[in-house]
N, C-alpha and C positions, 0 to 999 in steps of 0.2 A: 504493499500499499504506499509505504513511505517512498519507495523509488518511483512509483507512478506519479506521485505529487511532484516530486523533484524534476522528473522528466517533462511534465506539462508546463511546470514553471520555466524551465529552461527553454522550451519551445516557445512560449509566450515571449520571453525576453529577446530571443533570437528574431521573432517576428516584428516586434516593436522597433527593435534596432534597424531592421531592414527597412521598414516603412519610414521611419524617422530620418534615415539617411539618405533616401532617394530624393531627387530634385524633380520638380515639375517639368513637364515637356516644354521645350523651347518653341515658341511660334515664330515661323519665318515667313516672310512675304517673298514668294517666288515670283519671277517676272512673267510668267504665262499662266493663264487661266482657261480652263475648258468651260466653254459656255454653250447653252442651247435651251431649247424650250422646256426640258425636263429639269436642268440644273439651275438656270436662273443667273443673276447677275450679283456679284462678280463671279460666281461659279466655284468651280474647284480649282483653286490656285496653288497646285502642289507641283509644278512643272519647272525645272530649271532651264529647259532648252525648248525652243520651238518645235523641233523634231519629236521630243518626248510627247508633247502636248498634241501633235497631229498624229502620232501612232495611237494614241489613246482614244482620239475622236474618230479615227477611222472606221467606217461602217456602222456608225452609231447616230448619225445625223447631228453631230455637234461640230463646233468650231472651236478655234483658238484665238484668243485676243491678249493684249497686254493687261497685266493686273494693274488696276487704277491705283492700288495702295502702294504698289511698288513704284509706279511711273510718277505719281503725284504725292509721294509721301512727304514727310515733314521736311520742308526746305529750309535751308540755311538762312538765318536773317543776316543781312549785311549790316555791319556796324559803321555809322557814320563818324567820320573823323572830324571833329571841330577844331579848328586852328584859331588861335587868338592872334590876331595880326596888330 
């Protein structure tokens, strides 16, 4: 009985350590999105090349387009330099 409790406790500690040590999935904005009537806009934006996207769209009545979040993402603000003359 005692060994079963110890084994359960060890398994619980190992599970908690594994869950606590894992990091969340990183979200990436890839440059190409698979779009169509059934998928919508922006669609499935998980393609790093146009060829990958077109291969996935082939025979499905879908098309590929540029990911708007990738193309028009956060733009750098230009700082104005004020000079005192």
